[in-house]
C-alpha positions in Angstrom: -84.6 207.0 66.6 -87.6 205.3 65.1 -90.6 204.3 67.1 -89.9 200.6 66.5 -86.3 201.0 67.8 -87.5 203.0 70.8 -90.1 200.3 71.7 -87.4 197.7 71.4 -85.1 199.7 73.7 -87.9 200.0 76.3 -88.6 196.3 76.0 -84.9 195.4 76.6 -84.6 197.7 79.6 -87.7 196.1 81.1 -86.3 192.7 80.5 -83.0 193.6 82.1 -84.8 195.1 85.1 -86.7 191.9 85.4 -83.5 189.9 85.3 -81.8 192.1 87.9 -84.7 192.1 90.2 -84.9 188.3 90.0 -81.2 187.9 90.9 -81.6 190.4 93.7 -84.6 188.6 95.1 -82.7 185.3 95.0 -79.7 186.9 96.9 -82.1 188.3 99.5 -83.7 185.0 99.9 -80.3 183.4 100.4 -79.5 186.0 103.0 -82.8 185.4 104.8 -82.2 181.6 104.7 -78.6 182.1 106.0 -79.9 184.4 108.8 -82.5 181.9 109.8 -80.0 179.1 109.8 -77.5 181.1 111.9 -80.3 182.1 114.3 -81.4 178.6 114.8 -77.8 177.7 115.6 -77.3 180.7 117.9 -80.5 180.1 120.0 -79.6 176.4 120.2 -76.2 177.3 121.5 -77.6 179.9 124.0 -80.1 177.4 125.3 -77.3 174.8 125.7 -75.1 177.4 127.5 -77.9 177.9 130.0 -78.0 174.2 130.7 -74.2 174.1 130.9 -74.1 177.0 133.4 -76.6 175.2 135.6 -74.5 172.0 135.4 -71.3 174.0 136.3 -73.1 175.5 139.3 -74.1 172.0 140.4 -70.6 170.8 140.1 -69.3 173.7 142.1 -71.8 172.8 144.9 -70.4 169.2 144.9 -66.9 170.5 145.3 -68.0 173.0 148.0 -69.7 170.2 150.0 -66.4 168.1 150.0 -64.3 171.1 150.9 -62.5 171.2 147.6 -63.8 174.6 146.5 -63.6 177.8 148.5 -66.9 179.6 149.2 -65.8 182.7 147.1 -65.4 180.4 144.0 -69.0 179.2 144.5 -70.1 182.8 144.7 -68.3 183.6 141.4 -70.0 180.6 139.7 -73.4 181.8 141.1 -72.8 185.3 139.7 -71.9 183.9 136.3 -75.1 181.9 136.3 -77.1 185.0 137.3 -75.3 187.0 134.6 -76.1 184.4 132.0 -79.8 184.6 132.9 -79.8 188.4 132.7 -78.1 188.2 129.3 -80.7 185.7 128.0 -83.6 187.8 129.4 -82.5 191.2 128.2 -79.7 190.8 125.6 -80.7 191.9 122.0 -78.8 189.1 120.5 -80.9 186.6 122.4 -84.3 188.0 121.2 -84.8 185.0 118.9 -84.3 182.7 121.9 -86.9 184.5 123.9 -89.3 184.3 120.9 -89.3 180.5 121.4 -92.4 179.1 123.1 -91.8 178.6 126.9 -88.5 180.5 127.0 -89.5 183.6 129.0 -91.4 181.6 131.7 -88.4 179.3 132.1 -85.9 182.2 132.3 -88.1 184.2 134.7 -88.6 181.1 136.9 -84.8 180.5 137.1 -84.2 184.2 137.8 -86.8 184.1 140.6 -85.2 180.9 142.0 -81.7 182.5 141.9 -83.1 185.5 143.8 -84.6 183.2 146.4 -81.4 181.3 147.0 -79.1 184.4 146.9 -78.8 184.7 150.6 -78.5 180.9 151.0 -75.6 180.8 148.6 -73.9 183.7 150.3 -74.0 181.9 153.7 -72.5 178.6 152.5 -69.0 177.6 153.6 -66.7 174.8 152.5 -67.5 171.4 154.0 -71.2 172.1 154.8 -72.7 169.1 153.1 -76.3 169.2 154.4 -77.2 172.8 153.2 -75.5 172.1 149.9 -77.4 168.9 149.3 -80.7 170.7 150.0 -79.8 173.4 147.5 -78.8 170.7 144.9 -82.2 169.1 145.2 -83.8 172.4 144.2 -81.2 172.8 141.5 -82.1 169.3 140.0 -85.6 170.5 139.4 -84.4 173.6 137.6 -81.9 171.6 135.6 -84.6 169.2 134.6 -86.7 172.1 133.3 -83.8 173.4 131.2 -83.1 169.9 129.9 -86.8 169.4 128.9 -86.8 172.8 127.2 -83.7 171.9 125.2 -85.0 168.4 124.3 -88.3 169.7 123.1 -87.0 172.7 121.1 -83.4 172.1 120.3 -82.8 168.5 120.2 -80.4 167.2 117.5 -83.3 165.7 115.5 -85.3 168.9 115.6 -82.4 171.1 114.7 -81.4 168.9 111.8 -84.9 168.8 110.6 -85.0 172.6 110.7 -81.7 172.9 108.9 -82.8 170.4 106.3 -86.0 172.4 105.9 -83.9 175.5 105.3 -81.7 173.7 102.8 -84.8 172.5 101.1 -86.1 176.0 101.0 -82.8 177.1 99.5 -82.9 174.4 96.8 -86.5 175.4 96.0 -85.6 179.0 95.8 -82.8 178.1 93.4 -85.3 176.0 91.3 -87.8 178.8 91.3 -85.2 181.3 90.3 -84.1 179.1 87.5 -87.7 178.7 86.3 -88.3 182.4 86.7 -85.2 183.2 84.6 -86.1 180.6 82.0 -89.6 181.9 81.7 -88.3 185.4 81.6 -85.8 184.4 78.9 -88.5 182.7 76.9 -90.8 185.7 77.3 -88.1 188.0 76.1 -87.4 185.7 73.2 -91.1 185.6 72.2 -91.3 189.3 72.6 -88.3 189.9 70.4 -89.6 187.4 67.9 -93.0 189.1 67.9 -91.4 192.4 67.6 -89.4 191.1 64.6 -92.6 189.7 63.1 -94.5 192.9 63.6 -91.6 194.8 62.1 -91.7 192.5 59.1 -95.5 192.8 58.7 -95.2 196.6 59.0 -92.8 196.7 56.1 -93.9 193.8 53.9 -96.9 192.8 51.8 -98.9 189.9 53.3 -99.7 188.4 49.9 -96.5 188.5 47.9 -94.0 188.9 50.7 -92.5 191.9 48.9 -91.7 195.2 50.7 -94.7 197.4 51.0 -95.3 201.1 50.4 -93.8 202.0 53.8 -90.6 200.1 53.2 -90.4 201.5 49.7 -90.4 205.1 51.0 -88.0 204.1 53.8 -85.6 202.6 51.2 -85.9 205.6 48.9 -85.1 208.0 51.7 -82.1 205.9 52.7 -81.0 205.7 49.1 -81.3 209.4 48.5 -79.4 210.2 51.7 -76.6 207.8 50.6 -76.5 209.7 47.2 -75.3 212.7 49.1 -72.3 210.8 50.3 -71.7 208.5 47.4 -73.2 210.1 44.2 -74.6 207.6 41.7 -77.5 206.9 39.4 -80.5 204.6 39.9 -83.7 204.0 38.0 -87.3 203.8 39.3 -89.7 201.6 37.4 -93.4 201.6 38.0 -95.4 198.5 36.8 -99.1 198.2 36.5 -101.0 195.1 35.3 -103.5 195.8 32.6 -107.2 194.8 33.2 -106.4 193.5 36.7 -109.8 194.6 38.0 -111.5 192.7 35.2 -109.5 189.6 36.0 -110.6 189.8 39.6 -114.2 190.3 38.7 -114.4 187.6 36.1 -112.0 184.9 37.5 -112.3 185.7 41.2 -109.9 187.2 43.8 -108.0 183.9 44.2 -107.0 184.0 40.6 -106.0 187.6 41.0 -103.9 186.7 44.0 -102.1 184.0 42.1 -101.4 186.4 39.3 -100.0 189.0 41.7 -97.7 186.4 43.4 -96.5 185.2 39.9 -95.8 188.9 39.0 -93.9 189.4 42.2 -91.7 186.4 41.6 -91.0 187.4 38.0 -90.0 190.9 38.9 -87.6 189.7 41.6 -86.2 187.2 39.1 -85.8 190.0 36.5 -84.1 192.4 39.0 -81.7 189.7 40.2 -80.9 191.4 43.5 -79.9 194.8 41.9 -82.2 196.8 44.0 -85.7 196.5 45.5 -89.0 195.3 44.3 -92.1 196.6 46.2 -95.8 196.3 46.0 -97.3 199.7 46.6 -100.9 199.1 45.6 -103.4 196.6 44.4 -101.8 195.7 41.1 -99.0 198.4 41.2 -95.4 197.4 41.7 -92.3 199.5 41.9 -88.8 198.5 41.1 -85.7 200.4 42.3 -82.8 199.5 40.1 -79.4 200.5 41.6 -75.9 200.2 40.3 -76.5 201.7 36.9 -73.3 201.7 34.9 -74.3 202.1 31.2 -76.8 204.4 29.6 -79.1 201.6 28.5 -79.2 199.6 31.8 -82.6 200.9 32.8 -84.2 200.3 29.5 -82.7 196.8 29.3 -84.2 195.9 32.7 -87.6 197.4 31.8 -87.6 195.3 28.6 -86.6 192.1 30.4 -89.3 192.6 33.1 -91.9 193.4 30.4 -91.2 190.1 28.6 -91.2 188.1 31.8 -94.5 189.5 32.8 -96.1 188.6 29.5 -95.4 184.9 29.8 -98.5 182.7 30.1 -99.7 181.7 33.5 -101.8 178.5 34.0 -104.7 179.0 36.5 -107.6 176.6 37.4 -109.9 178.8 35.2 -107.6 178.5 32.2 -104.4 179.9 30.8 -103.9 183.6 31.3 -101.7 185.9 29.2 -101.0 188.8 31.4 -100.2 192.3 30.1 -98.2 194.9 32.0 -97.2 198.5 31.4 -93.9 199.9 32.7 -92.9 203.5 33.2 -89.3 204.4 34.1 -87.4 207.4 35.2 -83.8 208.1 36.2 -82.1 209.7 39.2 -80.9 212.4 39.0 -81.9 213.2 35.4 -85.6 213.2 36.0 -85.8 214.2 39.7 -84.1 214.3 43.1 -87.1 213.8 45.4 -89.2 210.7 46.0 -92.5 212.4 45.0 -91.0 213.8 41.9 -89.5 210.5 40.7 -92.8 208.7 41.5 -94.8 211.2 39.5 -92.5 211.0 36.5 -92.5 207.2 36.6 -96.2 207.2 36.8 -96.5 209.5 33.9 -94.3 207.3 31.8 -96.4 204.3 32.8 -99.5 206.2 31.8 -98.2 206.5 28.3 -97.0 202.9 28.2 -100.5 201.9 29.1 -102.0 204.0 26.4 -100.3 201.9 23.7 -102.1 198.7 22.6 -101.2 195.7 24.6 -99.1 197.7 27.1 -95.4 198.4 26.7 -92.5 200.2 28.6 -91.7 203.8 28.3 -89.0 206.1 29.8 -90.1 209.5 31.1 -89.7 212.5 28.8 -90.4 216.1 29.8 -93.0 216.5 27.1 -95.1 213.8 28.7 -96.2 216.2 31.4 -98.1 218.3 28.9 -99.7 215.1 27.4 -100.6 213.9 30.9 -102.4 217.2 31.6 -104.3 216.7 28.3 -105.2 213.2 29.3 -106.5 214.2 32.7 -108.6 216.9 31.2 -110.0 214.6 28.6 -110.8 212.1 31.4 -112.7 214.7 33.4 -114.7 215.8 30.3 -115.3 212.4 28.8 -118.1 211.4 31.1 -119.9 214.6 30.5 -119.3 214.3 26.8 -121.1 210.9 26.8 -124.0 212.2 28.9 -124.4 215.2 26.5 -124.0 213.0 23.4 -121.0 215.0 22.3 -119.4 211.8 21.1 -120.5 210.6 17.7 -119.8 208.0 15.1 -118.4 207.7 11.7 -119.2 204.5 9.9 -117.0 202.5 7.5 -118.9 200.3 5.1 -118.0 196.6 4.7 -118.8 195.4 1.2 -119.8 192.2 -0.4 -119.1 191.7 -4.1 -121.2 190.5 -7.0 -122.9 192.9 -7.2 -121.1 195.4 -5.0 -123.3 196.3 -2.0 -122.9 197.3 1.7 -123.5 194.3 4.0 -122.5 196.1 7.3 -121.0 199.2 8.7 -118.3 199.4 11.4 -119.1 202.0 14.0 -116.0 204.2 14.7 -116.0 206.5 17.6 -115.3 210.3 17.2 -114.9 213.2 19.5 -114.6 216.8 18.4 -113.1 218.5 21.4 -113.6 222.3 21.6 -109.9 222.9 22.4 -108.0 219.9 21.2 -110.0 219.3 18.1 -110.5 215.8 16.8 -109.4 213.3 19.5 -108.1 210.0 18.0 -110.3 207.0 18.9 -107.4 205.1 20.5 -106.8 208.0 22.8 -110.4 208.1 23.8 -110.3 204.4 24.6 -107.0 204.8 26.5 -108.3 207.7 28.6 -111.5 205.7 29.4 -109.6 202.6 30.4 -107.1 204.5 32.6 -109.8 206.4 34.5 -112.5 203.8 35.1 -114.8 204.9 32.3 -114.1 201.9 29.9 -117.3 200.0 30.8 -119.5 203.1 30.5 -117.9 204.0 27.2 -118.4 200.4 25.8 -122.0 200.5 26.7 -122.5 204.0 25.2 -120.9 202.8 22.0 -123.0 199.6 21.8 -126.3 201.4 22.5 -125.5 204.3 20.2 -124.6 202.1 17.3 -127.7 199.9 17.8 -130.0 202.9 17.9 -128.6 204.2 14.6 -129.0 200.8 13.0 -132.6 200.7 14.2 -133.2 204.1 12.4 -131.6 202.8 9.2 -133.8 199.7 9.4 -136.9 201.9 9.8 -135.8 203.8 6.6 -135.9 200.5 4.7 -132.4 199.1 4.9 -133.5 196.0 6.9 -130.6 193.7 6.1 -127.9 196.1 7.2 -125.6 195.0 10.0 -123.5 197.0 12.4 -120.0 196.0 13.7 -119.1 197.3 17.2 -115.6 197.0 18.7 -115.7 195.6 22.3 -112.8 196.2 24.6 -111.8 193.6 27.2 -113.1 195.7 30.1 -116.8 195.1 29.6 -116.1 191.6 28.4 -114.1 190.6 31.4 -116.7 191.8 33.9 -119.1 189.2 32.7 -121.8 191.8 31.9 -121.5 191.7 28.1 -124.2 189.2 27.4 -126.7 191.0 29.7 -125.8 194.5 28.2 -126.2 193.1 24.6 -129.5 191.5 25.5 -130.9 194.7 27.1 -129.7 196.8 24.1 -131.3 194.5 21.6 -134.5 194.6 23.5 -134.5 198.4 23.9 -133.7 199.1 20.2 -135.8 196.2 18.7 -133.1 195.2 16.2 -132.6 191.6 15.2 -129.7 189.9 17.0 -128.3 188.7 13.7 -127.7 192.2 12.6 -125.2 192.9 15.5 -121.6 191.8 15.1 -119.2 192.3 18.0 -115.5 192.7 17.1 -113.1 191.4 19.7 -109.3 191.4 19.5 -107.0 188.5 20.3 -104.6 190.9 21.9 -106.0 190.5 25.4 -105.2 188.4 28.4 -108.7 187.0 28.9 -109.7 185.0 25.9 -108.1 181.8 27.2 -110.4 181.6 30.3 -113.4 179.4 30.6 -115.6 182.3 31.6 -114.7 184.3 28.5 -115.5 181.3 26.2 -118.8 180.8 28.0 -119.8 184.5 27.4 -119.0 184.3 23.7 -120.9 181.0 23.4 -123.9 182.6 25.1 -123.8 185.5 22.6 -123.6 183.1 19.7 -126.6 181.2 21.0 -128.5 184.5 21.0 -127.6 184.9 17.3 -125.1 187.8 17.7 -122.2 187.6 15.3 -118.6 187.4 16.8 -115.7 188.6 14.7 -112.1 188.1 15.6 -110.5 191.5 14.7 -106.9 192.1 13.6 -106.3 188.4 13.1 -102.6 187.4 13.0 -101.3 190.3 15.1 -101.7 188.7 18.6 -100.6 185.5 20.2 -101.8 181.9 19.8 -104.1 182.9 16.9 -104.8 179.4 15.6 -105.6 178.1 19.1 -108.0 181.0 19.4 -109.7 179.9 16.2 -110.1 176.5 17.5 -111.3 177.5 21.0 -113.4 180.6 20.6 -117.0 180.4 19.2 -116.4 183.1 16.5 -118.1 183.0 13.1 -116.2 185.9 11.4 -112.6 186.6 10.8 -111.0 189.9 10.0 -107.6 189.7 8.4 -105.4 192.6 9.6 -104.4 195.1 7.0 -100.7 194.4 7.6 -101.2 191.2 5.7 -103.2 193.0 2.9 -100.8 195.8 2.2 -98.2 193.6 0.5 -100.7 192.1 -1.9 -100.4 191.1 -4.7 -96.7 191.5 -5.2 -95.4 189.6 -2.1 -95.8 185.8 -2.7 -95.4 185.0 1.0 -98.2 187.5 1.8 -100.4 185.9 -0.9 -99.8 182.4 0.5 -100.5 183.6 4.1 -103.8 185.2 3.2 -104.8 182.3 1.1 -104.1 179.9 4.0 -106.1 182.1 6.5 -109.1 182.2 4.1 -109.0 178.5 3.5 -108.7 177.7 7.2 -111.5 180.1 8.1 -113.8 178.6 5.5 -113.1 175.1 6.8 -114.2 176.3 10.3 -117.4 177.8 8.8 -116.2 181.4 9.2 -116.7 184.3 6.9 -113.6 186.4 6.2 -113.3 190.2 6.0 -110.2 191.8 4.5 -109.3 195.1 6.2 -107.3 197.9 4.7 -108.1 197.3 1.0 -106.5 200.4 -0.6 -105.8 199.3 -4.2 -107.8 197.7 -7.0 -105.1 195.0 -7.4 -105.6 194.1 -3.7 -109.3 193.8 -4.2 -108.9 191.6 -7.3 -106.4 189.3 -5.5 -108.6 188.9 -2.5 -111.7 188.1 -4.6 -109.7 185.5 -6.5 -108.6 183.9 -3.1 -112.3 183.6 -2.1 -112.5 186.4 0.5 -116.1 187.1 1.5 -116.1 190.7 2.6 -114.0 193.8 2.0 -113.3 197.0 3.9 -110.9 199.8 3.1 -110.2 203.2 1.7 -110.4 202.0 -1.9 -114.0 201.1 -1.4 -115.1 203.8 1.1 -113.7 205.9 3.8 -115.4 206.3 7.2 -118.3 208.8 6.8 -121.2 210.4 8.6 -124.8 209.3 8.7 -125.9 211.3 5.7 -123.1 209.9 3.5 -123.7 206.4 4.6 -127.5 206.7 3.8 -126.6 208.0 0.3 -124.3 205.0 -0.2 -127.0 202.6 1.0 -129.6 204.2 -1.4 -127.3 204.3 -4.4 -124.6 201.5 -4.1 -121.9 202.0 -6.7 -120.7 199.5 -9.2 -117.1 198.4 -9.1 -116.3 200.3 -12.2 -117.7 203.4 -10.6 -115.3 203.4 -7.7 -113.0 206.4 -7.9 -109.3 205.9 -8.2 -108.5 207.2 -4.7 -104.9 206.1 -4.5 -101.8 206.7 -6.4 -99.9 203.4 -6.9 -97.9 202.6 -3.8 -99.2 205.6 -1.8 -101.4 205.6 1.3 -104.2 208.1 1.6 -103.7 211.0 4.1 -104.7 210.1 7.6 -104.9 206.4 6.9 -104.8 204.5 10.1 -106.7 202.0 12.2 -110.0 203.0 10.6 -108.8 201.9 7.1 
């Protein structure tokens, strides 16, 4: 029996005891009232009997005086009167009468009078009128005393009043009992309601109304216990909102609460009553999907929830495009205990979060090894930054006519002693998932600016550096201050710094984000919209965001010049950007024909493996000192082939 049920049982027993005691008290009250009523009647009757016995004795004296009653009959009536006085004075049943004021003195007076006339009564004979009349005169006085006593204490009016008072007491007692029972019932109802409310609060989240962590564990234990009787399959989905902390910091907790409530509603809508949705942490939700019938049911629900969560939300601060990562595992394939299933779902979610923009992943046994690697990298990443074990490769960005390097893009590198070269995307994912994203962003920004300062001091004053900025540092509202401090510390000109932001984020539609970018532009810092065309609402971003550079994603470039649709798309993007006073950089230029086509379309800047691969500081310095002519570029690519290792850097 649970503690809550035990408390409810105790409460019910107390309430029943209260009810029984109230009924018992009422019955006892009725008994007392009945006893008092009968007592009043009995003492009234006893007092009347005393007066009646005195009257009968008087009548017996009248009959004796006229010779109609023998003397022995008068003696019998006298003995009866005497006996009545003894009973009234000493009988236990007449104790209430004796308790009446003036009763004992009256009875004792009559008893004494009877003792005084005992010999006189014994000597009377029939027909003796004179002695009898003398005795009757004494008797009249005694009768008057008894009469006055009855009139004062037990007259009809007084008795009726006392009985009415008793009836009134009975009615009041009934009213009080009704009020007591009503108040007790209301109290019990309120207690049950409060207990129900406390039970609800104990197992539900105050903000979203969803079941909380305690209810989730309770439900899981019940579900696993039922599996022992009715074997079946179910799925556990863990959902985490990307960049939720940054949303709270930049837009405020009210916006964060609105986002959480919207997420809760969407998850319930997606599940459609096929299990349980619970909020187990700040921005962590868990979905238990029961009734799996087909192999792909869990993946279908994960996909449906993922798309629902990505729908735009309109907030007072602007439109928000949320992103979520979902990790799924199955019972019994991936575990038979709650902790095991949670761990595997969390592992799958970790890998979903590691992919750009978030996605949904189902647990695979090999993920455990990768999770161990990620945890170790997370532990060692902070130390690697402090010891400057991270470093940069730089990929040149060229301008034609004549060919020269206008800028270099700083690309993060980490040569791990055990794992070797760690991919940049993995470094960023580890940092974001372990609270190091802001520190990593600042380390990258300051490191790239210091290197640019050194190149400027070596005589390459016009060179610029492009730095990729993740949403984490942007959303916290610290970007403008960090950039200003970095420029002041390194002494480089603000126009030589270009910050690359991606449109694949949930924050660019907020007023605070636009204000931050506008402040950076007022400082003179360049803002480039990276990977243009791969995210959502690209053209609305161009209109809204204060960017002055546009980088066309290499997925558009790779089909040039043979794909007419690709040519038209790139041409449209370049023309649109120029009409908005933006310079355009083409990413991923890997073939001479691509370069020629882009130049003919009016593209401003070029970046890719055909021109130069990412390289270290020495190689970049040599390229700056001796920029090659177009004719001198080596033919790095075989037609239609991609260079080994080509990826995001190209």
